[in-house]
Every structure is written in structure tokens, then in C-alpha cells.
C-alpha positions in Angstrom: 6.9 -15.4 -19.6 8.8 -12.5 -18.3 6.8 -9.4 -18.8 7.8 -6.3 -20.7 8.0 -3.2 -18.5 5.2 -0.7 -18.9 5.7 2.7 -17.2 2.4 4.3 -18.1 -1.0 3.3 -16.9 -3.5 3.0 -19.7 -7.1 4.1 -19.1 -9.9 1.8 -20.1 -13.6 1.7 -20.5 -15.6 -0.8 -18.5 -18.6 -2.5 -19.9 -21.7 -3.6 -18.0 -20.6 -7.2 -18.2 -17.4 -6.3 -16.3 -19.4 -4.4 -13.6 -21.2 -7.6 -12.7 -18.0 -9.2 -11.6 -17.8 -6.9 -8.6 -20.6 -9.1 -7.0 -18.9 -12.3 -8.1 -15.5 -12.3 -6.3 -14.2 -15.6 -7.5 -14.6 -14.8 -11.2 -13.3 -11.2 -10.9 -10.3 -12.2 -8.8 -9.4 -14.9 -11.3 -9.2 -12.3 -14.0 -6.7 -10.2 -12.0 -4.7 -13.2 -10.7 -4.2 -16.8 -11.7 -2.6 -19.4 -9.5 -2.0 -23.1 -10.2 -4.7 -25.4 -8.9 -2.3 -26.3 -6.1 0.3 -23.9 -4.8 3.2 -25.9 -3.4 4.3 -24.6 0.0 7.4 -26.2 1.6 8.5 -26.2 5.3 11.5 -27.4 7.2 10.4 -28.7 10.6 12.5 -28.7 13.8 13.9 -32.1 13.0 15.2 -31.1 9.6 12.4 -32.8 7.6 11.3 -31.1 4.4 7.5 -31.2 4.3 5.1 -30.5 1.4 1.8 -28.7 1.6 -0.6 -28.1 -1.3 -2.7 -24.9 -0.9 -5.8 -25.2 -3.1 -6.9 -21.6 -2.9 -3.8 -19.5 -3.8 -5.8 -16.8 -5.5 -8.3 -16.3 -2.7 -6.6 -17.4 0.4 -9.2 -19.8 1.8 -8.0 -22.5 4.1 -8.3 -25.4 1.6 -5.5 -28.0 1.3 -4.7 -30.9 -1.0 -4.7 -34.4 0.4 -1.4 -35.4 1.8 -0.5 -31.9 2.9 2.2 -32.1 5.5 3.9 -35.2 4.1 7.7 -35.6 4.5 9.5 -35.5 1.2 13.1 -35.2 2.5 15.3 -35.1 5.6 18.5 -33.5 6.7 17.5 -30.0 5.5 18.3 -28.4 8.9 22.0 -28.6 7.9 21.4 -26.0 5.2 21.8 -22.3 5.9 19.3 -21.0 3.4 16.6 -22.7 1.3 14.5 -21.0 -1.3 12.2 -21.8 -4.3 13.3 -21.4 -7.9 9.8 -22.1 -9.2 8.2 -25.2 -10.8 9.7 -27.5 -8.2 13.2 -26.1 -8.4 14.8 -25.5 -5.0 18.1 -23.8 -4.3 19.9 -24.2 -1.0 23.1 -22.8 0.5 25.0 -25.2 2.8 27.2 -24.4 5.7 30.3 -24.0 3.5 28.5 -21.4 1.4 28.0 -23.6 -1.6 24.8 -23.1 -3.7 23.1 -26.4 -4.5 20.3 -27.3 -6.9 17.3 -29.6 -6.4 14.1 -30.3 -8.3 11.1 -31.8 -6.8 9.5 -33.9 -9.5 5.9 -33.7 -8.4 5.2 -30.3 -6.7 1.5 -30.6 -7.6 0.7 -33.7 -5.5 3.7 -33.8 -3.2 4.9 -37.3 -4.1 8.4 -37.9 -3.0 10.8 -37.9 -5.9 13.8 -35.8 -7.0 15.3 -35.2 -10.4 18.7 -36.7 -11.2 21.6 -34.5 -10.2 20.1 -33.3 -6.9 22.6 -31.5 -4.7 24.6 -30.3 -7.8 26.9 -27.5 -6.7 26.2 -24.4 -8.8 28.7 -22.0 -7.1 30.6 -21.0 -4.0 30.7 -18.1 -1.7 27.0 -17.7 -1.2 27.1 -17.9 2.6 27.7 -14.2 3.4 24.5 -12.9 1.8 21.8 -11.3 4.0 19.1 -12.9 2.0 18.6 -14.6 -1.4 15.5 -15.2 -3.4 14.6 -16.5 -6.9 12.0 -14.9 -9.2 11.7 -18.1 -11.2 13.2 -18.8 -14.7 16.6 -19.0 -13.1 16.7 -15.3 -12.0 18.2 -15.0 -8.5 18.6 -11.8 -6.4 21.1 -11.8 -3.5 21.6 -9.0 -1.0 25.0 -8.6 0.6 25.9 -7.0 3.9 27.0 -3.7 2.3 23.5 -3.2 1.0 24.3 -4.1 -2.6 21.8 -6.2 -4.5 23.3 -8.7 -6.9 21.6 -10.3 -10.0 22.2 -13.8 -11.3 20.5 -15.9 -13.9 20.9 -19.7 -13.8 20.7 -20.9 -17.4 19.6 -24.5 -16.5 17.1 -24.4 -13.7 15.2 -27.4 -15.0 18.2 -29.7 -15.3 20.6 -28.2 -12.8 23.8 -27.8 -14.8 26.1 -25.1 -13.4 25.7 -22.6 -16.2 25.2 -18.9 -15.6 24.3 -15.9 -17.8 27.0 -13.4 -18.6 27.1 -10.7 -16.0 25.8 -12.9 -13.2 26.8 -11.5 -9.9 26.7 -7.8 -11.0 25.4 -5.2 -8.6 22.1 -3.7 -9.8 21.1 -1.6 -6.8 22.9 -0.2 -3.8 22.0 1.4 -0.5 19.8 -1.4 0.9 21.5 -1.6 4.3 18.1 -1.3 6.1 16.6 -4.2 4.1 16.6 -7.5 6.1 14.4 -9.8 4.0 13.6 -10.2 0.3 10.6 -11.6 -1.5 9.8 -11.8 -5.2 6.6 -11.5 -7.2 8.0 -12.9 -10.5 9.0 -11.1 -13.6 11.1 -8.3 -12.0 8.8 -7.6 -9.1 10.8 -7.5 -5.9 9.9 -6.7 -2.3 12.2 -5.8 0.6 11.3 -5.7 4.3 13.3 -3.1 6.3 14.2 -2.9 9.9 11.0 -0.9 10.6 8.8 -3.7 9.2 7.9 -1.6 6.1 7.5 -3.6 2.9 9.0 -1.7 -0.1 8.2 -2.6 -3.7 10.7 -2.5 -6.5 10.3 -3.0 -10.3 13.4 -4.5 -11.9 12.7 -3.8 -15.5 15.3 -6.2 -17.0 15.4 -9.4 -15.0 16.4 -11.5 -18.0 19.6 -9.6 -18.8 20.3 -8.0 -15.4 20.1 -4.4 -16.4 20.3 -1.8 -13.6 17.1 0.1 -14.4 14.2 0.1 -12.1 10.7 1.4 -12.9 8.6 4.3 -11.6 7.5 4.0 -8.0 10.4 1.8 -7.1 11.2 1.9 -3.4 7.8 3.2 -2.2 6.3 1.6 0.9 3.5 -0.7 0.0 2.9 -2.5 3.3 3.5 -2.3 7.1 3.8 -4.7 10.0 6.0 -7.2 8.4 8.3 -7.4 11.4 5.6 -9.6 12.9 6.2 -12.3 10.3 9.0 -14.8 9.9 10.1 -16.6 6.8 7.8 -14.7 4.4 7.9 -16.2 0.9 6.3 -15.1 -2.4 4.4 -17.4 -4.7 4.3 -14.9 -7.5 2.0 -12.0 -8.4 1.9 -10.6 -4.9 0.8 -13.8 -3.1 2.8 -14.3 0.1 2.9 -17.1 2.7 4.4 -16.3 6.1 4.5 -17.5 9.7 3.7 -15.5 12.8 5.3 -15.9 16.2 2.6 -18.4 17.3 3.4 -20.8 14.4 0.3 -19.9 12.4 0.7 -19.7 8.6 -0.9 -16.6 6.9 -1.9 -15.8 3.3 -1.3 -12.3 2.1 -1.9 -10.8 -1.3 -0.5 -7.5 -2.6 -3.2 -6.5 -5.2 -0.9 -4.5 -7.4 2.4 -6.4 -8.0 2.9 -4.9 -11.4 2.8 -1.2 -10.3 3.3 -1.2 -6.6 0.2 0.7 -5.3 -0.1 0.0 -1.5 -3.3 -2.0 -2.0 -3.9 -5.3 -0.3 -6.5 -8.0 0.0 -7.7 -9.0 3.5 -5.1 -11.3 5.0 -6.3 -14.8 5.8 -5.3 -17.3 8.5 -4.2 -20.7 7.4 -2.8 -23.8 9.1 -1.3 -23.8 12.7 1.4 -25.9 14.2 4.5 -24.4 12.6 6.2 -23.0 15.7 9.1 -25.4 15.5 9.6 -24.8 11.7 12.8 -23.0 10.7 11.8 -22.2 7.1 8.7 -21.8 5.0 8.8 -21.2 1.3 6.2 -21.2 -1.5 6.9 -22.2 -5.1 8.0 -18.9 -6.6 6.2 -19.4 -10.0 2.8 -20.7 -8.8 0.8 -17.4 -9.4 0.7 -14.9 -12.3 -1.0 -11.5 -12.6 -3.6 -10.9 -15.2 -1.5 -8.5 -17.2 -4.2 -7.7 -19.7 -7.1 -7.5 -17.2 -9.1 -4.2 -17.3 -12.2 -3.9 -15.2 -13.5 -4.1 -11.6 -12.5 -6.7 -9.1 -13.3 -7.1 -5.4 -10.7 -5.6 -3.0 -10.5 -6.0 0.8 -13.7 -5.7 2.8 -16.0 -3.0 1.4 -13.7 -2.0 -1.5 -13.7 -2.4 -5.2 -10.5 -2.2 -7.3 -10.4 -1.0 -10.8 -7.6 -2.6 -12.9 -6.1 -1.1 -16.1 -3.9 -3.6 -18.0 -3.3 -5.6 -14.8 -2.4 -2.7 -12.6 -4.6 -1.2 -9.9 -5.7 2.1 -11.2 -8.4 3.0 -8.6 -9.6 2.0 -5.1 -13.2 2.8 -4.3 -14.9 2.2 -0.9 -18.5 1.4 -0.5 -20.4 4.5 0.9 -17.5 6.9 0.4 -17.2 9.7 -2.3 -13.4 10.0 -2.2 -11.6 7.5 -4.3 -7.9 7.0 -4.9 -6.5 6.7 -8.4 -2.9 5.6 -9.1 -0.8 7.3 -11.8 2.2 9.5 -12.0 4.4 9.8 -9.0 4.7 13.2 -7.3 6.2 14.7 -4.1 4.8 17.0 -1.4 7.2 19.0 0.7 7.3 22.0 3.1 10.2 24.1 4.3 9.6 23.3 8.0 10.5 19.6 7.6 13.1 17.6 5.7 10.6 14.8 5.2 8.7 14.6 2.0 5.8 12.5 0.8 6.3 10.7 -2.5 3.1 9.1 -3.8 1.4 7.8 -6.9 -2.0 8.4 -5.2 -4.4 11.0 -6.6 -7.6 11.6 -4.6 -10.7 12.4 -6.6 -14.3 13.0 -5.7 -16.8 10.6 -7.1 -20.2 11.7 -8.5 -21.8 10.0 -5.4 -21.1 7.5 -2.7 -19.5 4.4 -4.3 -21.6 1.4 -5.0 -20.9 -1.3 -7.6 -24.4 -0.7 -9.0 -24.0 3.1 -9.4 -25.2 4.3 -12.8 -21.9 6.1 -13.4 -19.6 3.2 -12.5 -19.1 2.1 -16.1 -18.1 5.6 -17.4 -16.2 7.0 -14.4 -12.8 5.1 -15.0 -12.3 6.4 -18.6 -13.1 9.9 -17.5 -10.9 10.0 -14.5 -8.0 7.5 -14.5 -4.8 9.0 -15.8 -5.8 12.6 -15.1 -3.0 14.8 -13.7 -4.9 18.0 -13.1 -5.1 19.2 -9.5 -6.7 16.7 -7.1 -7.7 17.1 -3.4 -4.1 16.5 -2.2 -2.7 19.1 -4.5 -5.4 21.5 -3.5 -4.6 21.0 0.1 -1.0 22.2 -0.4 -2.2 25.4 -2.1 -2.8 26.9 1.3 0.5 26.2 3.0 2.9 29.0 4.1 4.2 31.0 1.1 1.9 29.2 -1.3 1.4 31.5 -4.3 -2.0 33.3 -4.7 -4.4 31.9 -7.2 -6.9 34.5 -8.6 -9.9 34.0 -10.9 -12.3 36.8 -11.9 -10.8 39.0 -9.2 -11.3 36.4 -6.4 -8.3 35.1 -4.5 -9.3 31.4 -4.1 -6.0 29.9 -3.0 -2.7 30.9 -1.5 -1.0 31.2 1.9 -3.7 31.0 4.6 -3.7 32.0 8.2 -5.5 30.1 10.9 -7.4 33.1 12.2 -7.0 36.6 13.5 -4.4 37.2 16.2 -5.9 37.7 19.7 -4.5 39.9 22.5 -3.1 36.9 24.4 -1.0 35.9 21.3 -3.2 33.0 20.2 -5.3 32.7 17.1 -9.1 33.0 16.9 -11.1 30.0 15.7 -14.0 30.2 13.4 -12.5 31.0 10.0 -14.5 29.0 7.4 -13.8 28.7 3.7 -16.1 31.6 2.8 -14.4 33.8 5.3 -11.1 33.1 3.5 -12.8 34.0 0.2 -14.7 37.0 1.5 -18.0 35.6 0.1 -21.4 35.2 1.5 -22.6 31.5 1.2 -26.1 30.3 1.0 -27.3 27.1 2.7 -30.9 26.4 1.7 -32.7 29.4 3.2 -29.7 30.6 5.4 -27.0 33.0 4.3 -23.7 33.0 6.1 -21.9 36.3 5.5 -18.1 36.4 5.6 -16.2 37.8 8.7 -14.0 40.6 7.4 -11.4 40.0 10.1 -11.1 36.3 9.1 -10.3 37.1 5.4 -7.5 34.8 4.1 -7.9 32.5 7.2 -8.9 28.9 7.6 -9.3 27.0 10.9 -8.9 23.2 10.8 -12.5 22.3 9.7 -12.7 25.4 7.5 -9.6 24.2 5.7 -11.1 20.7 5.1 -14.3 22.4 3.8 -12.3 24.5 1.5 -10.4 21.6 0.0 -13.2 19.0 -0.2 -16.2 21.3 -0.5 -15.6 24.7 -2.2 -12.7 23.4 -4.3 -13.6 19.7 -4.6 -17.3 19.9 -5.0 -18.5 18.1 -1.9 -21.8 19.6 -0.7 -21.6 21.7 2.4 -23.9 22.1 5.4 -24.0 24.4 8.5 -25.8 24.2 11.8 -26.5 21.4 14.3 -28.5 19.1 12.0 -26.3 16.6 10.3 -26.8 15.0 6.9 -25.0 12.1 5.2 -24.8 14.2 2.1 -23.3 17.5 3.3 -20.0 18.1 5.0 -20.7 19.9 8.3 -18.9 22.9 9.8 -17.0 21.6 12.9 -14.5 18.8 13.3 -16.6 17.0 16.0 -19.5 17.0 13.5 -17.5 15.7 10.6 -16.4 12.8 12.9 -20.0 11.8 13.7 -21.3 8.7 12.1 -24.3 10.7 10.9 -22.0 12.9 8.8 -20.9 12.0 5.3 -18.5 9.1 4.6 -17.6 5.9 6.5 -15.4 5.3 9.5 -12.3 3.3 8.6 -10.5 3.4 11.9 -11.9 4.2 15.4 -9.9 4.1 18.6 -12.7 5.4 20.8 -11.0 7.4 23.5 -7.6 6.0 22.8 -5.1 6.1 19.9 -6.0 3.4 17.3 -3.8 0.4 17.3 -3.1 0.2 13.6 -2.6 2.5 10.5 -3.2 -0.3 8.1 -6.6 0.8 6.8 -5.5 4.4 6.1 -5.3 5.7 2.5 -4.4 9.1 1.2 -7.3 11.6 1.4 -8.8 10.1 4.6 -10.0 12.6 7.2 -8.2 12.3 10.5 -9.6 13.3 13.9 -7.9 14.2 17.2 -8.7 15.0 20.8 -5.9 17.5 20.8 -7.1 20.0 23.4 -7.7 19.5 27.1 -10.5 22.1 27.6 -13.4 20.1 26.0 -13.2 16.7 27.6 -12.8 13.8 25.1 -14.5 15.6 22.2 -12.8 15.4 18.8 -11.6 18.9 18.2 -9.1 18.8 15.3 -9.4 17.5 11.7 -6.8 17.0 9.0 -6.2 15.1 5.7 -3.9 12.1 5.5 -1.2 12.3 2.9 0.7 9.0 3.2 4.0 7.6 4.5 6.8 10.1 4.3 10.5 9.7 3.4 11.3 8.9 7.1 8.6 6.1 7.3 6.1 8.2 9.3 2.4 8.7 8.6 2.1 12.4 7.6 -0.9 14.6 7.3 -1.8 18.2 6.5 -4.0 20.3 8.7 -4.6 24.0 9.8 -3.1 24.6 13.2 -3.1 27.6 15.6 0.6 27.1 16.6 1.8 27.7 13.0 -1.0 30.0 12.0 -2.4 28.0 9.2 -2.3 24.8 7.1 0.9 22.8 7.4 2.4 19.4 6.6 5.6 20.3 8.4 7.1 19.9 11.8 7.0 23.4 13.3 5.0 23.3 16.6 5.2 19.5 16.6 5.5 17.0 13.7 2.5 16.5 11.4 2.7 12.8 11.8 0.7 10.1 13.6 3.7 8.2 14.9 6.3 10.5 16.4 5.4 10.2 20.1 4.2 13.8 20.2 0.8 15.5 20.4 -0.7 14.5 17.1 0.5 10.9 17.7 -1.0 10.6 21.3 -4.2 12.4 20.5 -5.2 10.8 17.2 -8.5 8.9 17.6 -10.3 8.3 14.4 -10.2 8.2 10.5 -13.1 8.6 8.0 -13.3 8.3 4.3 -15.6 11.1 3.2 
């Protein structure tokens, strides 16, 4: 069935029985996702033969295949300009004249060769000029033209092939997609677009049956990267995708949140090889369905647990880390020194302790946290940017525009301003008292800024001195980056820039070797925000050159991929 659109995440309470599913991936995954016993995957080889493959692990991605996979079920398919699935054995094809034709494979579950009467029925003309065309199943078809307009159609007889169309078929429901080169669907209004940068954007068409022009919250946000490395990606429904790489290997990918678009993925899995000569790969578009009523924990990618609320990813928790991401209302972060903004549904919260599926608070935490819109760690971080208004409680200015440090005679800024210097408070660590430095009032250096956000404001325990602890956030950037400090390492490039951004999530601590006077030591720390409106990975940190915390571009872009200092010198990321 086509789903009704739900714009608001519902919080739920998890019972002990649901918690046990975290340690039982097959059962938990089946609750969040259901696929047919055999997912039909079709490919057109270099000789124009249509071949059938039956993937027997659509929900989990293991390399299990039905007997007969690879059998030929048709020939002459290399004469067609575009071929795509309509679900349940229905196949649509555009020929060299631009005619849209209908086919229905009678036995997609076993791959037996047989076609419904009326194959090659012409459904319409003028389909040859579209950039890409996909079907969401149930006769719903989306077509992207060269002007960047997305057109909606609904074929009224997908099972029998008569050329009957719903009223309004062909209408434009979205414009401005000139950068989109490839479409995929996830069924029931979920639509993906791959742009020229390889970013995968998620869209929620709220009325796929009647072709309304409304799209849901979060539409257009980047939910994946690196898709320029794939060819012929095709959705099987519910975020399950099959694609080929340049070597001819087939891959299974799964977007874990097709209903709400959070950028959360399962680990991709390699499947069959030998497809280098294939021109087209497409999976049955209706083979998988999301668990729309599922509420509870399910396994995520390696080391992660996902909490679902009504079939939508509501939280991502990482084993050993105290920062968790919840997904809710969309908001935007901006600063006057850049035109780029960061729009995100991510809210970063501090857990009661390092995450473990067996934690005593795991059952009660979701109901108490998911759906909250009070200030989180990302919001707190922006409360120290230039011109941020002062926040005062009981006479203490605890937030507002922060400097980096006192101005020195040579025009640079002094390091050493910790959170308690900004506050003007003495701070006690066990038996040691750290008095504030009067000249550093209202100032935060890079690590002092992180300690203010995560520690004083967020509640993360703080430490000082040379002895590191897994439970207390230390004073300096190089100490925070150490494996003996709190949190877990999610990306480590050693003495070089990491090769991928794929494992980053909002709230992660980023570390740089940004200066040349201390060898290869990690000497700068910031907080990752997410992908900005220009497609760059943006962060917030306190910097000397701009005299305080910034997410802007003055003194060099606050991004990891602009070819400048904070691109070249990035080395590591941790989840605290």
C-alpha cells in the first residue's frame, strides 16, 4: 500500500523484549525492513540478453542467490534506450524512437522465462528526451527532463499493460533539478536523486497516487555521498539499492531511513562480480517494504544501534560513545561570514554513559529524549559565535560572543583560554583548583570551546593535567585525540588527510595538524556540523585568525573539502 505521509516523529517507549533484538540482527532488521524471499535483479549484458538474478538476502545484503541466477530470459534488449522496473515483474522500456513500452515477467520469484500477453505494448510517445525515468511501483512513474523539471505519471494498468493513464499524468511536480543526473525510488513517494557531485539527495513526495506537488520535511537534504562511483544504481524499495562499480562488481546498499531521510546507512556489502560488460542493472522496485509501525532498537552499521520510532530512524547510538544523534525537526545554522548554511534534522545529545545495548537506561532513554527541541550540543556551540547574544543566569554570563584569547603585542591571540576563564569561575578537579585568568575572561581557545560546549554546558565530565581518563574530557586538543581519552575513533588518517568523510556524523570531534611549529602533533579541535548548502563538510571551531568560534569562511573556509588549510590538515575524527 502507498503510505500516508507523517511529518512528525512520534516518541515511543522501548520494552526489555525489544532491547534484546539489538544482539539478534536478523530479527531486529526484519522488523524495520521486509523484503520478498527472493529479490529479482535484472541485468542486460553486452550482447543484449536480459538476465535474471534472485537475491535471497535483500534485507541483510549477504551474498546468497537463488538457483538459476544469471539465466537468460530475453534477448534484443540492447536496442532499448532505457529499461526500468515497475515492480512485481512489470518492466518499462523506452525504445530508440522514444516510445514507452510495457512488459511483465510472469515469474520474477524463480526466473522462469515467460511473459504476459501484450508484451511490448506501446503506452506513450516522446519519452526519449528524459534524463532519467524510474517507477515507484503501483504504476507511479517519475521522469526528469533536461530543464530540471520532474514529471509525475501514473499508469492505471501496470498488471495488464493497457495504455491508460491517471488524470494529470505528465504534470511537473518539482523544478530546479538541473544538477540531478540519476533517479532512484524507495516506493511510496520516497525518491532519491544523485547529483553531479555524487551526493545522494532524499525526497519525500507526499502524494504519489494523485501527483500532488507537495514534498515533506527534510526533502532535498543530502543523505549519502560517493555515488559517482556507481553506475546503474536501482532501488528495490525501502532504501535497498543494487548498483555496479567500475570493475563490474555488484553492490548492495541500504539506506536505513527511507521514510524520513536521515543520512543513516547500513554497511554496504559486495555481491557478484562479472558485470563489466553489462549496460543496465535494475532491481524489482516493489521487492522491499519498510516496517512503518516498527518502534524499537535495531542494529545499524558496525558498532551502531538504531532506534526506530514508527518506522523512522529517531536516534543513532555508537558503542562506547556518549554523544548520540537524534532526528527530529529541521533547523538551519548560519553565520554572516559565509553564504553557506547547514540545514539538518540532527540533534546531538549526551547519553547518561557510553552506549551499550545492555545499558540499564537503554529502555527509558528514547522516551525521555527523542522529539526534544530544547538546546542541544550543536545549538550550544553556535551561542559563542561573533555577535551571539549574551545569556546570563544568576548574574553569570555563560554564553555569548567569545574571543579566542587576549591580544598579544605581535597582533596574534594568546592561547590558553579554558571554559572557566570565559566564565570567570574557579573550577575544582578532585583535589586541584584551577582559578580563572582575568585577562582571558570571555575567551575560549579551540579546546576550551569544546570543553565549554560538551563539558560545562553539556554535562561531560572534565579533567585537567597530563593523566588521561576514558571518562573525563581533557584540556588540550592533542589529549582529546588520544585513544586513552573519552570516546571512540571513527576516522583516522594518521599523518595524512583521511580518504573518506562517510563515517562522520554531526557532533563528532575533528582534529587537525594545523600549525607547523609542533611537528605532526594534532593541535586544533572542532565540532562537525554536517554537509552545508554548497555540498561541503562544515564544522565550528574557535580560531585565532577570527578571534573566536566560527562556522564561517573568514580566515579560510570552515570546511573539510575546500582545498585550504582545514582541508589539507584534517587528520582524525572521534565520537566523544
